[in-house]
All heavy atoms as a GROMACS GRO file, in nm:
protein
  577
    1MET      N    1   5.890  -4.370  -6.283
    1MET     CA    2   5.798  -4.345  -6.380
    1MET      C    3   5.812  -4.197  -6.441
    1MET      O    4   5.822  -4.103  -6.358
    1MET     CB    5   5.663  -4.371  -6.338
    1MET     CG    6   5.562  -4.357  -6.454
    1MET     SD    7   5.390  -4.439  -6.414
    1MET     CE    8   5.316  -4.312  -6.336
    2THR      N    9   5.821  -4.175  -6.565
    2THR     CA   10   5.824  -4.049  -6.623
    2THR      C   11   5.712  -4.001  -6.691
    2THR      O   12   5.626  -4.088  -6.735
    2THR     CB   13   5.941  -4.041  -6.727
    2THR    OG1   14   5.921  -4.127  -6.824
    2THR    CG2   15   6.076  -4.087  -6.643
    3VAL      N   16   5.690  -3.881  -6.711
    3VAL     CA   17   5.573  -3.820  -6.781
    3VAL      C   18   5.619  -3.759  -6.901
    3VAL      O   19   5.718  -3.682  -6.897
    3VAL     CB   20   5.505  -3.716  -6.693
    3VAL    CG1   21   5.380  -3.644  -6.772
    3VAL    CG2   22   5.459  -3.777  -6.558
    4ASP      N   23   5.563  -3.795  -7.013
    4ASP     CA   24   5.616  -3.743  -7.143
    4ASP      C   25   5.545  -3.625  -7.187
    4ASP      O   26   5.551  -3.580  -7.308
    4ASP     CB   27   5.627  -3.850  -7.245
    4ASP     CG   28   5.482  -3.910  -7.271
    4ASP    OD1   29   5.398  -3.880  -7.198
    4ASP    OD2   30   5.463  -3.990  -7.373
    5HIS      N   31   5.457  -3.574  -7.109
    5HIS     CA   32   5.377  -3.451  -7.147
    5HIS      C   33   5.362  -3.357  -7.027
    5HIS      O   34   5.356  -3.403  -6.916
    5HIS     CB   35   5.244  -3.477  -7.217
    5HIS     CG   36   5.158  -3.545  -7.130
    5HIS    ND1   37   5.158  -3.684  -7.108
    5HIS    CD2   38   5.050  -3.506  -7.056
    5HIS    CE1   39   5.062  -3.714  -7.022
    5HIS    NE2   40   5.001  -3.614  -6.997
    6ASP      N   41   5.335  -3.228  -7.060
    6ASP     CA   42   5.316  -3.142  -6.941
    6ASP      C   43   5.180  -3.151  -6.896
    6ASP      O   44   5.091  -3.169  -6.960
    6ASP     CB   45   5.350  -2.996  -6.989
    6ASP     CG   46   5.488  -2.967  -7.025
    6ASP    OD1   47   5.578  -3.038  -6.953
    6ASP    OD2   48   5.521  -2.877  -7.104
    7VAL      N   49   5.161  -3.152  -6.766
    7VAL     CA   50   5.031  -3.141  -6.706
    7VAL      C   51   4.982  -3.005  -6.674
    7VAL      O   52   5.049  -2.936  -6.605
    7VAL     CB   53   5.024  -3.234  -6.579
    7VAL    CG1   54   4.882  -3.224  -6.514
    7VAL    CG2   55   5.074  -3.371  -6.602
    8LEU      N   56   4.856  -2.963  -6.734
    8LEU     CA   57   4.818  -2.835  -6.703
    8LEU      C   58   4.739  -2.820  -6.564
    8LEU      O   59   4.668  -2.915  -6.529
    8LEU     CB   60   4.724  -2.790  -6.814
    8LEU     CG   61   4.777  -2.772  -6.951
    8LEU    CD1   62   4.665  -2.751  -7.055
    8LEU    CD2   63   4.877  -2.663  -6.948
    9PRO      N   64   4.755  -2.710  -6.492
    9PRO     CA   65   4.678  -2.701  -6.367
    9PRO      C   66   4.543  -2.678  -6.401
    9PRO      O   67   4.501  -2.645  -6.514
    9PRO     CB   68   4.745  -2.564  -6.309
    9PRO     CG   69   4.823  -2.508  -6.415
    9PRO     CD   70   4.863  -2.613  -6.514
   10ASP      N   71   4.455  -2.699  -6.296
   10ASP     CA   72   4.305  -2.696  -6.332
   10ASP      C   73   4.268  -2.565  -6.375
   10ASP      O   74   4.169  -2.549  -6.455
   10ASP     CB   75   4.245  -2.732  -6.198
   10ASP     CG   76   4.242  -2.882  -6.166
   10ASP    OD1   77   4.264  -2.959  -6.252
   10ASP    OD2   78   4.228  -2.908  -6.046
   11ASP      N   79   4.330  -2.459  -6.345
   11ASP     CA   80   4.288  -2.320  -6.376
   11ASP      C   81   4.311  -2.297  -6.537
   11ASP      O   82   4.247  -2.220  -6.591
   11ASP     CB   83   4.361  -2.213  -6.300
   11ASP     CG   84   4.321  -2.220  -6.155
   11ASP    OD1   85   4.210  -2.284  -6.126
   11ASP    OD2   86   4.398  -2.177  -6.060
   12ASP      N   87   4.415  -2.362  -6.587
   12ASP     CA   88   4.458  -2.341  -6.732
   12ASP      C   89   4.385  -2.427  -6.827
   12ASP      O   90   4.395  -2.409  -6.947
   12ASP     CB   91   4.607  -2.359  -6.744
   12ASP     CG   92   4.694  -2.251  -6.675
   12ASP    OD1   93   4.623  -2.142  -6.636
   12ASP    OD2   94   4.809  -2.271  -6.650
   13ARG      N   95   4.321  -2.523  -6.782
   13ARG     CA   96   4.248  -2.614  -6.877
   13ARG      C   97   4.123  -2.538  -6.935
   13ARG      O   98   4.071  -2.460  -6.875
   13ARG     CB   99   4.196  -2.745  -6.800
   13ARG     CG  100   4.307  -2.828  -6.755
   13ARG     CD  101   4.253  -2.955  -6.687
   13ARG     NE  102   4.366  -3.038  -6.648
   13ARG     CZ  103   4.349  -3.132  -6.556
   13ARG    NH1  104   4.226  -3.165  -6.522
   13ARG    NH2  105   4.452  -3.193  -6.521
   14ALA      N  106   4.098  -2.579  -7.060
   14ALA     CA  107   3.986  -2.527  -7.122
   14ALA      C  108   3.857  -2.566  -7.052
   14ALA      O  109   3.837  -2.681  -7.025
   14ALA     CB  110   3.991  -2.567  -7.272
   15ARG      N  111   3.777  -2.465  -7.030
   15ARG     CA  112   3.657  -2.502  -6.957
   15ARG      C  113   3.551  -2.547  -7.064
   15ARG      O  114   3.537  -2.496  -7.178
   15ARG     CB  115   3.606  -2.371  -6.892
   15ARG     CG  116   3.702  -2.329  -6.784
   15ARG     CD  117   3.623  -2.253  -6.674
   15ARG     NE  118   3.729  -2.202  -6.581
   15ARG     CZ  119   3.757  -2.260  -6.471
   15ARG    NH1  120   3.714  -2.382  -6.443
   15ARG    NH2  121   3.845  -2.207  -6.391
   16GLN      N  122   3.478  -2.653  -7.012
   16GLN     CA  123   3.371  -2.714  -7.105
   16GLN      C  124   3.249  -2.611  -7.097
   16GLN      O  125   3.214  -2.566  -6.986
   16GLN     CB  126   3.329  -2.845  -7.051
   16GLN     CG  127   3.434  -2.950  -7.048
   16GLN     CD  128   3.467  -2.983  -7.197
   16GLN    OE1  129   3.373  -2.975  -7.286
   16GLN    NE2  130   3.586  -3.029  -7.234
   17GLN      N  131   3.187  -2.592  -7.204
   17GLN     CA  132   3.073  -2.512  -7.208
   17GLN      C  133   2.946  -2.590  -7.163
   17GLN      O  134   2.944  -2.716  -7.172
   17GLN     CB  135   3.040  -2.476  -7.369
   17GLN     CG  136   3.142  -2.388  -7.428
   17GLN     CD  137   3.106  -2.350  -7.569
   17GLN    OE1  138   3.018  -2.398  -7.622
   17GLN    NE2  139   3.186  -2.259  -7.622
   18GLU      N  140   2.852  -2.520  -7.083
   18GLU     CA  141   2.751  -2.584  -7.026
   18GLU      C  142   2.643  -2.606  -7.141
   18GLU      O  143   2.641  -2.536  -7.240
   18GLU     CB  144   2.687  -2.500  -6.922
   18GLU     CG  145   2.783  -2.482  -6.806
   18GLU     CD  146   2.709  -2.411  -6.689
   18GLU    OE1  147   2.583  -2.379  -6.691
   18GLU    OE2  148   2.783  -2.360  -6.599
   19VAL      N  149   2.559  -2.712  -7.103
   19VAL     CA  150   2.456  -2.734  -7.211
   19VAL      C  151   2.344  -2.635  -7.193
   19VAL      O  152   2.293  -2.611  -7.077
   19VAL     CB  153   2.408  -2.886  -7.189
   19VAL    CG1  154   2.300  -2.910  -7.295
   19VAL    CG2  155   2.529  -2.980  -7.204
   20SER      N  156   2.298  -2.580  -7.304
   20SER     CA  157   2.192  -2.474  -7.303
   20SER      C  158   2.056  -2.550  -7.252
   20SER      O  159   2.029  -2.667  -7.296
   20SER     CB  160   2.181  -2.409  -7.416
   20SER     OG  161   2.129  -2.485  -7.530
   21PRO      N  162   1.974  -2.479  -7.202
   21PRO     CA  163   1.829  -2.534  -7.170
   21PRO      C  164   1.763  -2.580  -7.302
   21PRO      O  165   1.688  -2.681  -7.307
   21PRO     CB  166   1.752  -2.421  -7.104
   21PRO     CG  167   1.865  -2.335  -7.042
   21PRO     CD  168   1.977  -2.351  -7.145
   22ALA      N  169   1.778  -2.501  -7.416
   22ALA     CA  170   1.721  -2.551  -7.539
   22ALA      C  171   1.777  -2.683  -7.575
   22ALA      O  172   1.695  -2.763  -7.631
   22ALA     CB  173   1.738  -2.434  -7.649
   23ALA      N  174   1.906  -2.713  -7.570
   23ALA     CA  175   1.956  -2.835  -7.595
   23ALA      C  176   1.900  -2.955  -7.514
   23ALA      O  177   1.873  -3.061  -7.562
   23ALA     CB  178   2.107  -2.845  -7.590
   24LEU      N  179   1.884  -2.922  -7.382
   24LEU     CA  180   1.826  -3.024  -7.299
   24LEU      C  181   1.685  -3.055  -7.336
   24LEU      O  182   1.641  -3.174  -7.333
   24LEU     CB  183   1.833  -2.979  -7.159
   24LEU     CG  184   1.969  -2.974  -7.083
   24LEU    CD1  185   1.958  -2.911  -6.945
   24LEU    CD2  186   2.027  -3.106  -7.090
   25VAL      N  187   1.608  -2.949  -7.379
   25VAL     CA  188   1.470  -2.976  -7.429
   25VAL      C  189   1.471  -3.057  -7.555
   25VAL      O  190   1.389  -3.150  -7.570
   25VAL     CB  191   1.389  -2.838  -7.438
   25VAL    CG1  192   1.260  -2.864  -7.519
   25VAL    CG2  193   1.367  -2.781  -7.319
   26GLY      N  194   1.571  -3.027  -7.643
   26GLY     CA  195   1.576  -3.114  -7.763
   26GLY      C  196   1.615  -3.256  -7.727
   26GLY      O  197   1.573  -3.344  -7.797
   27TYR      N  198   1.714  -3.278  -7.632
   27TYR     CA  199   1.743  -3.412  -7.605
   27TYR      C  200   1.623  -3.488  -7.543
   27TYR      O  201   1.601  -3.595  -7.584
   27TYR     CB  202   1.864  -3.418  -7.492
   27TYR     CG  203   1.985  -3.354  -7.539
   27TYR    CD1  204   2.072  -3.302  -7.448
   27TYR    CD2  205   2.036  -3.357  -7.682
   27TYR    CE1  206   2.197  -3.247  -7.489
   27TYR    CE2  207   2.144  -3.305  -7.717
   27TYR     CZ  208   2.229  -3.256  -7.625
   27TYR     OH  209   2.349  -3.196  -7.666
   28ALA      N  210   1.548  -3.416  -7.454
   28ALA     CA  211   1.432  -3.488  -7.396
   28ALA      C  212   1.329  -3.523  -7.504
   28ALA      O  213   1.269  -3.625  -7.504
   28ALA     CB  214   1.374  -3.392  -7.288
   29ALA      N  215   1.308  -3.432  -7.600
   29ALA     CA  216   1.215  -3.447  -7.709
   29ALA      C  217   1.261  -3.567  -7.802
   29ALA      O  218   1.177  -3.651  -7.846
   29ALA     CB  219   1.200  -3.329  -7.798
   30ALA      N  220   1.388  -3.581  -7.825
   30ALA     CA  221   1.442  -3.693  -7.908
   30ALA      C  222   1.425  -3.815  -7.839
   30ALA      O  223   1.382  -3.920  -7.909
   30ALA     CB  224   1.586  -3.657  -7.933
   31ALA      N  225   1.450  -3.818  -7.700
   31ALA     CA  226   1.425  -3.943  -7.629
   31ALA      C  227   1.278  -3.988  -7.628
   31ALA      O  228   1.258  -4.110  -7.640
   31ALA     CB  229   1.480  -3.925  -7.489
   32THR      N  230   1.201  -3.890  -7.610
   32THR     CA  231   1.048  -3.920  -7.605
   32THR      C  232   1.010  -3.971  -7.743
   32THR      O  233   0.931  -4.061  -7.752
   32THR     CB  234   0.977  -3.787  -7.573
   32THR    OG1  235   1.020  -3.741  -7.429
   32THR    CG2  236   0.830  -3.818  -7.568
   33GLY      N  237   1.057  -3.914  -7.851
   33GLY     CA  238   1.029  -3.952  -7.992
   33GLY      C  239   1.072  -4.095  -8.009
   33GLY      O  240   1.004  -4.165  -8.079
   34ILE      N  241   1.196  -4.118  -7.976
   34ILE     CA  242   1.249  -4.257  -7.994
   34ILE      C  243   1.165  -4.374  -7.916
   34ILE      O  244   1.132  -4.469  -7.972
   34ILE     CB  245   1.397  -4.269  -7.954
   34ILE    CG1  246   1.477  -4.179  -8.045
   34ILE    CG2  247   1.445  -4.409  -7.960
   34ILE    CD1  248   1.480  -4.218  -8.204
   35PHE      N  249   1.135  -4.334  -7.795
   35PHE     CA  250   1.059  -4.426  -7.713
   35PHE      C  251   0.910  -4.436  -7.770
   35PHE      O  252   0.849  -4.537  -7.769
   35PHE     CB  253   1.046  -4.373  -7.565
   35PHE     CG  254   0.973  -4.475  -7.478
   35PHE    CD1  255   1.023  -4.597  -7.449
   35PHE    CD2  256   0.857  -4.437  -7.422
   35PHE    CE1  257   0.960  -4.686  -7.372
   35PHE    CE2  258   0.778  -4.525  -7.338
   35PHE     CZ  259   0.839  -4.648  -7.306
   36GLY      N  260   0.862  -4.323  -7.814
   36GLY     CA  261   0.731  -4.334  -7.881
   36GLY      C  262   0.738  -4.413  -8.012
   36GLY      O  263   0.640  -4.489  -8.037
   37TRP      N  264   0.834  -4.408  -8.073
   37TRP     CA  265   0.857  -4.483  -8.210
   37TRP      C  266   0.860  -4.635  -8.170
   37TRP      O  267   0.800  -4.718  -8.240
   37TRP     CB  268   0.974  -4.446  -8.279
   37TRP     CG  269   0.999  -4.506  -8.417
   37TRP    CD1  270   1.085  -4.592  -8.461
   37TRP    CD2  271   0.914  -4.468  -8.526
   37TRP    NE1  272   1.062  -4.631  -8.582
   37TRP    CE2  273   0.969  -4.548  -8.632
   37TRP    CE3  274   0.821  -4.377  -8.553
   37TRP    CZ2  275   0.920  -4.547  -8.764
   37TRP    CZ3  276   0.766  -4.375  -8.685
   37TRP    CH2  277   0.814  -4.454  -8.779
   38PHE      N  278   0.932  -4.676  -8.066
   38PHE     CA  279   0.929  -4.801  -8.013
   38PHE      C  280   0.795  -4.849  -7.972
   38PHE      O  281   0.746  -4.969  -8.022
   38PHE     CB  282   1.024  -4.815  -7.889
   38PHE     CG  283   1.012  -4.943  -7.814
   38PHE    CD1  284   1.054  -5.063  -7.865
   38PHE    CD2  285   0.946  -4.946  -7.697
   38PHE    CE1  286   1.039  -5.170  -7.794
   38PHE    CE2  287   0.931  -5.062  -7.622
   38PHE     CZ  288   0.973  -5.182  -7.672
   39LEU      N  289   0.715  -4.777  -7.898
   39LEU     CA  290   0.583  -4.810  -7.865
   39LEU      C  291   0.484  -4.823  -7.985
   39LEU      O  292   0.406  -4.915  -7.993
   39LEU     CB  293   0.532  -4.720  -7.765
   39LEU     CG  294   0.593  -4.728  -7.619
   39LEU    CD1  295   0.531  -4.613  -7.531
   39LEU    CD2  296   0.572  -4.858  -7.560
   40PHE      N  297   0.504  -4.747  -8.075
   40PHE     CA  298   0.424  -4.749  -8.201
   40PHE      C  299   0.447  -4.863  -8.273
   40PHE      O  300   0.363  -4.936  -8.319
   40PHE     CB  301   0.456  -4.618  -8.288
   40PHE     CG  302   0.377  -4.633  -8.419
   40PHE    CD1  303   0.243  -4.582  -8.423
   40PHE    CD2  304   0.443  -4.658  -8.536
   40PHE    CE1  305   0.173  -4.586  -8.544
   40PHE    CE2  306   0.381  -4.659  -8.653
   40PHE     CZ  307   0.243  -4.628  -8.658
   41GLY      N  308   0.566  -4.910  -8.292
   41GLY     CA  309   0.601  -5.037  -8.360
   41GLY      C  310   0.557  -5.161  -8.271
   41GLY      O  311   0.504  -5.251  -8.341
   42LEU      N  312   0.562  -5.151  -8.155
   42LEU     CA  313   0.530  -5.259  -8.066
   42LEU      C  314   0.386  -5.285  -8.053
   42LEU      O  315   0.326  -5.393  -8.081
   42LEU     CB  316   0.592  -5.253  -7.935
   42LEU     CG  317   0.569  -5.377  -7.834
   42LEU    CD1  318   0.653  -5.492  -7.883
   42LEU    CD2  319   0.629  -5.329  -7.691
   43LEU      N  320   0.309  -5.168  -8.016
   43LEU     CA  321   0.174  -5.182  -7.988
   43LEU      C  322   0.066  -5.155  -8.114
   43LEU      O  323  -0.022  -5.218  -8.119
   43LEU     CB  324   0.137  -5.086  -7.886
   43LEU     CG  325   0.213  -5.108  -7.751
   43LEU    CD1  326   0.181  -4.984  -7.655
   43LEU    CD2  327   0.194  -5.237  -7.695
   44VAL      N  328   0.109  -5.068  -8.195
   44VAL     CA  329   0.020  -5.037  -8.314
   44VAL      C  330   0.048  -5.134  -8.429
   44VAL      O  331  -0.037  -5.189  -8.484
   44VAL     CB  332   0.043  -4.891  -8.361
   44VAL    CG1  333  -0.056  -4.856  -8.473
   44VAL    CG2  334  -0.009  -4.798  -8.234
   45GLN      N  335   0.180  -5.147  -8.471
   45GLN     CA  336   0.200  -5.226  -8.594
   45GLN      C  337   0.218  -5.365  -8.553
   45GLN      O  338   0.216  -5.449  -8.640
   45GLN     CB  339   0.332  -5.169  -8.649
   45GLN     CG  340   0.322  -5.046  -8.713
   45GLN     CD  341   0.460  -5.003  -8.776
   45GLN    OE1  342   0.563  -5.050  -8.738
   45GLN    NE2  343   0.448  -4.910  -8.877
   46ARG      N  344   0.239  -5.406  -8.417
   46ARG     CA  345   0.247  -5.545  -8.372
   46ARG      C  346   0.346  -5.614  -8.440
   46ARG      O  347   0.332  -5.727  -8.496
   46ARG     CB  348   0.104  -5.606  -8.384
   46ARG     CG  349   0.009  -5.555  -8.306
   46ARG     CD  350  -0.120  -5.637  -8.307
   46ARG     NE  351  -0.231  -5.582  -8.233
   46ARG     CZ  352  -0.249  -5.594  -8.094
   46ARG    NH1  353  -0.173  -5.664  -8.033
   46ARG    NH2  354  -0.351  -5.531  -8.045
   47GLN      N  355   0.476  -5.557  -8.448
   47GLN     CA  356   0.581  -5.617  -8.520
   47GLN      C  357   0.674  -5.691  -8.439
   47GLN      O  358   0.772  -5.754  -8.481
   47GLN     CB  359   0.664  -5.512  -8.598
   47GLN     CG  360   0.727  -5.403  -8.509
   47GLN     CD  361   0.790  -5.301  -8.602
   47GLN    OE1  362   0.778  -5.297  -8.728
   47GLN    NE2  363   0.854  -5.208  -8.531
   48GLY      N  364   0.654  -5.704  -8.304
   48GLY     CA  365   0.726  -5.778  -8.219
   48GLY      C  366   0.839  -5.699  -8.144
   48GLY      O  367   0.873  -5.586  -8.179
   49PHE      N  368   0.879  -5.753  -8.029
   49PHE     CA  369   0.964  -5.674  -7.943
   49PHE      C  370   1.096  -5.643  -8.000
   49PHE      O  371   1.159  -5.529  -8.008
   49PHE     CB  372   0.986  -5.742  -7.806
   49PHE     CG  373   1.067  -5.674  -7.706
   49PHE    CD1  374   1.027  -5.566  -7.644
   49PHE    CD2  375   1.207  -5.705  -7.685
   49PHE    CE1  376   1.108  -5.490  -7.552
   49PHE    CE2  377   1.285  -5.651  -7.602
   49PHE     CZ  378   1.247  -5.539  -7.526
   50VAL      N  379   1.166  -5.753  -8.062
   50VAL     CA  380   1.297  -5.739  -8.112
   50VAL      C  381   1.296  -5.644  -8.248
   50VAL      O  382   1.389  -5.562  -8.249
   50VAL     CB  383   1.352  -5.886  -8.155
   50VAL    CG1  384   1.490  -5.872  -8.223
   50VAL    CG2  385   1.366  -5.963  -8.026
   51ASP      N  386   1.193  -5.656  -8.327
   51ASP     CA  387   1.197  -5.576  -8.437
   51ASP      C  388   1.169  -5.418  -8.395
   51ASP      O  389   1.224  -5.333  -8.454
   51ASP     CB  390   1.082  -5.625  -8.530
   51ASP     CG  391   1.114  -5.747  -8.594
   51ASP    OD1  392   1.238  -5.777  -8.614
   51ASP    OD2  393   1.016  -5.809  -8.641
   52SER      N  394   1.090  -5.402  -8.293
   52SER     CA  395   1.069  -5.271  -8.244
   52SER      C  396   1.180  -5.204  -8.187
   52SER      O  397   1.222  -5.083  -8.210
   52SER     CB  398   0.946  -5.266  -8.145
   52SER     OG  399   0.834  -5.304  -8.203
   53VAL      N  400   1.262  -5.281  -8.108
   53VAL     CA  401   1.386  -5.232  -8.050
   53VAL      C  402   1.494  -5.209  -8.150
   53VAL      O  403   1.559  -5.105  -8.152
   53VAL     CB  404   1.444  -5.336  -7.952
   53VAL    CG1  405   1.595  -5.296  -7.918
   53VAL    CG2  406   1.363  -5.348  -7.825
   54GLY      N  407   1.500  -5.284  -8.257
   54GLY     CA  408   1.595  -5.264  -8.367
   54GLY      C  409   1.557  -5.142  -8.450
   54GLY      O  410   1.647  -5.064  -8.477
   55GLU      N  411   1.434  -5.128  -8.478
   55GLU     CA  412   1.392  -5.006  -8.552
   55GLU      C  413   1.406  -4.876  -8.474
   55GLU      O  414   1.464  -4.781  -8.531
   55GLU     CB  415   1.255  -5.025  -8.591
   55GLU     CG  416   1.205  -4.916  -8.691
   55GLU     CD  417   1.062  -4.950  -8.743
   55GLU    OE1  418   1.028  -5.061  -8.756
   55GLU    OE2  419   0.992  -4.853  -8.779
   56SER      N  420   1.375  -4.879  -8.347
   56SER     CA  421   1.394  -4.762  -8.271
   56SER      C  422   1.552  -4.733  -8.250
   56SER      O  423   1.597  -4.614  -8.240
   56SER     CB  424   1.325  -4.759  -8.129
   56SER     OG  425   1.373  -4.875  -8.059
   57ALA      N  426   1.627  -4.846  -8.231
   57ALA     CA  427   1.772  -4.816  -8.220
   57ALA      C  428   1.832  -4.761  -8.353
   57ALA      O  429   1.915  -4.677  -8.337
   57ALA     CB  430   1.834  -4.949  -8.174
   58GLY      N  431   1.789  -4.815  -8.461
   58GLY     CA  432   1.834  -4.748  -8.591
   58GLY      C  433   1.805  -4.605  -8.595
   58GLY      O  434   1.876  -4.525  -8.651
   59ALA      N  435   1.679  -4.570  -8.561
   59ALA     CA  436   1.632  -4.422  -8.566
   59ALA      C  437   1.725  -4.344  -8.466
   59ALA      O  438   1.766  -4.233  -8.504
   59ALA     CB  439   1.498  -4.426  -8.530
   60ALA      N  440   1.761  -4.405  -8.351
   60ALA     CA  441   1.834  -4.327  -8.248
   60ALA      C  442   1.981  -4.310  -8.313
   60ALA      O  443   2.035  -4.194  -8.299
   60ALA     CB  444   1.841  -4.409  -8.129
   61PHE      N  445   2.038  -4.406  -8.381
   61PHE     CA  446   2.178  -4.397  -8.429
   61PHE      C  447   2.176  -4.305  -8.537
   61PHE      O  448   2.276  -4.229  -8.556
   61PHE     CB  449   2.216  -4.529  -8.472
   61PHE     CG  450   2.273  -4.621  -8.357
   61PHE    CD1  451   2.229  -4.761  -8.348
   61PHE    CD2  452   2.365  -4.579  -8.257
   61PHE    CE1  453   2.257  -4.838  -8.239
   61PHE    CE2  454   2.400  -4.652  -8.150
   61PHE     CZ  455   2.348  -4.780  -8.138
   62ALA      N  456   2.071  -4.304  -8.621
   62ALA     CA  457   2.066  -4.206  -8.723
   62ALA      C  458   2.067  -4.061  -8.674
   62ALA      O  459   2.120  -3.964  -8.724
   62ALA     CB  460   1.940  -4.236  -8.825
   63LEU      N  461   1.975  -4.043  -8.563
   63LEU     CA  462   1.968  -3.910  -8.494
   63LEU      C  463   2.110  -3.865  -8.451
   63LEU      O  464   2.140  -3.759  -8.459
   63LEU     CB  465   1.862  -3.922  -8.395
   63LEU     CG  466   1.818  -3.781  -8.324
   63LEU    CD1  467   1.793  -3.679  -8.429
   63LEU    CD2  468   1.724  -3.810  -8.212
   64LEU      N  469   2.178  -3.959  -8.373
   64LEU     CA  470   2.309  -3.932  -8.321
   64LEU      C  471   2.407  -3.898  -8.430
   64LEU      O  472   2.482  -3.807  -8.414
   64LEU     CB  473   2.363  -4.052  -8.245
   64LEU     CG  474   2.290  -4.076  -8.114
   64LEU    CD1  475   2.350  -4.212  -8.053
   64LEU    CD2  476   2.329  -3.967  -8.007
   65LEU      N  477   2.389  -3.961  -8.551
   65LEU     CA  478   2.486  -3.928  -8.661
   65LEU      C  479   2.446  -3.787  -8.711
   65LEU      O  480   2.542  -3.703  -8.735
   65LEU     CB  481   2.468  -4.021  -8.784
   65LEU     CG  482   2.541  -4.000  -8.903
   65LEU    CD1  483   2.693  -4.005  -8.871
   65LEU    CD2  484   2.510  -4.094  -9.008
   66ALA      N  485   2.317  -3.747  -8.727
   66ALA     CA  486   2.293  -3.606  -8.764
   66ALA      C  487   2.340  -3.509  -8.664
   66ALA      O  488   2.385  -3.407  -8.706
   66ALA     CB  489   2.141  -3.605  -8.784
   67VAL      N  490   2.320  -3.537  -8.534
   67VAL     CA  491   2.361  -3.442  -8.434
   67VAL      C  492   2.510  -3.423  -8.448
   67VAL      O  493   2.566  -3.312  -8.420
   67VAL     CB  494   2.320  -3.493  -8.298
   67VAL    CG1  495   2.380  -3.403  -8.182
   67VAL    CG2  496   2.172  -3.480  -8.281
   68SER      N  497   2.591  -3.531  -8.464
   68SER     CA  498   2.736  -3.528  -8.468
   68SER      C  499   2.783  -3.443  -8.579
   68SER      O  500   2.873  -3.368  -8.579
   68SER     CB  501   2.798  -3.665  -8.450
   68SER     OG  502   2.777  -3.733  -8.571
   69VAL      N  503   2.718  -3.470  -8.693
   69VAL     CA  504   2.756  -3.390  -8.828
   69VAL      C  505   2.731  -3.247  -8.800
   69VAL      O  506   2.810  -3.166  -8.836
   69VAL     CB  507   2.682  -3.446  -8.943
   69VAL    CG1  508   2.698  -3.357  -9.064
   69VAL    CG2  509   2.734  -3.590  -8.980
   70VAL      N  510   2.607  -3.212  -8.748
   70VAL     CA  511   2.576  -3.061  -8.721
   70VAL      C  512   2.678  -3.014  -8.620
   70VAL      O  513   2.716  -2.903  -8.645
   70VAL     CB  514   2.425  -3.056  -8.678
   70VAL    CG1  515   2.402  -2.923  -8.626
   70VAL    CG2  516   2.345  -3.098  -8.792
   71GLY      N  517   2.709  -3.075  -8.522
   71GLY     CA  518   2.797  -3.025  -8.426
   71GLY      C  519   2.941  -2.999  -8.487
   71GLY      O  520   3.002  -2.904  -8.460
   72THR      N  521   2.988  -3.102  -8.568
   72THR     CA  522   3.113  -3.074  -8.630
   72THR      C  523   3.111  -2.956  -8.722
   72THR      O  524   3.217  -2.881  -8.729
   72THR     CB  525   3.147  -3.205  -8.710
   72THR    OG1  526   3.150  -3.313  -8.626
   72THR    CG2  527   3.277  -3.195  -8.774
   73LEU      N  528   3.005  -2.941  -8.798
   73LEU     CA  529   3.000  -2.829  -8.890
   73LEU      C  530   2.995  -2.688  -8.811
   73LEU      O  531   3.047  -2.596  -8.846
   73LEU     CB  532   2.874  -2.831  -8.978
   73LEU     CG  533   2.874  -2.946  -9.080
   73LEU    CD1  534   2.751  -2.963  -9.149
   73LEU    CD2  535   2.997  -2.936  -9.173
   74ARG      N  536   2.929  -2.690  -8.696
   74ARG     CA  537   2.911  -2.575  -8.619
   74ARG      C  538   3.051  -2.534  -8.549
   74ARG      O  539   3.088  -2.420  -8.541
   74ARG     CB  540   2.812  -2.590  -8.506
   74ARG     CG  541   2.664  -2.574  -8.552
   74ARG     CD  542   2.577  -2.586  -8.444
   74ARG     NE  543   2.575  -2.460  -8.369
   74ARG     CZ  544   2.534  -2.451  -8.250
   74ARG    NH1  545   2.472  -2.549  -8.191
   74ARG    NH2  546   2.543  -2.338  -8.180
   75ARG      N  547   3.131  -2.640  -8.507
   75ARG     CA  548   3.261  -2.615  -8.444
   75ARG      C  549   3.355  -2.570  -8.554
   75ARG      O  550   3.439  -2.484  -8.522
   75ARG     CB  551   3.309  -2.735  -8.369
   75ARG     CG  552   3.251  -2.754  -8.236
   75ARG     CD  553   3.322  -2.852  -8.158
   75ARG     NE  554   3.244  -2.868  -8.035
   75ARG     CZ  555   3.261  -2.978  -7.955
   75ARG    NH1  556   3.349  -3.071  -7.984
   75ARG    NH2  557   3.199  -2.984  -7.849
   76ASN      N  558   3.362  -2.622  -8.667
   76ASN     CA  559   3.445  -2.587  -8.769
   76ASN      C  560   3.413  -2.451  -8.834
   76ASN      O  561   3.492  -2.385  -8.894
   76ASN     CB  562   3.458  -2.698  -8.880
   76ASN     CG  563   3.533  -2.815  -8.835
   76ASN    OD1  564   3.601  -2.814  -8.733
   76ASN    ND2  565   3.513  -2.927  -8.905
   77GLY      N  566   3.292  -2.407  -8.814
   77GLY     CA  567   3.250  -2.280  -8.874
   77GLY      C  568   3.297  -2.164  -8.788
   77GLY      O  569   3.290  -2.059  -8.825
   78ASP      N  570   3.337  -2.187  -8.660
   78ASP     CA  571   3.376  -2.075  -8.576
   78ASP      C  572   3.506  -2.015  -8.600
   78ASP      O  573   3.588  -2.052  -8.664
   78ASP     CB  574   3.379  -2.117  -8.434
   78ASP     CG  575   3.241  -2.155  -8.373
   78ASP    OD1  576   3.153  -2.095  -8.429
   78ASP    OD2  577   3.230  -2.222  -8.264
   0.00000   0.00000   0.00000
């Protein structure tokens, strides 16, 4: 078996940046908000389990899209 690319040693690989505490707080707030949105739809609006899951999943995917766009813009701006 042959290798068609060079393998970098562990020391030469680009190191991943650690996640900042502010980002972790933001992730926790987003998760709490999405779960709260699910409970609001289920318990307050009484729209049913499946509809509440779908609505909160849609909100979560929209949030992920926004985060990925902002992350892309930040990386390309460097």
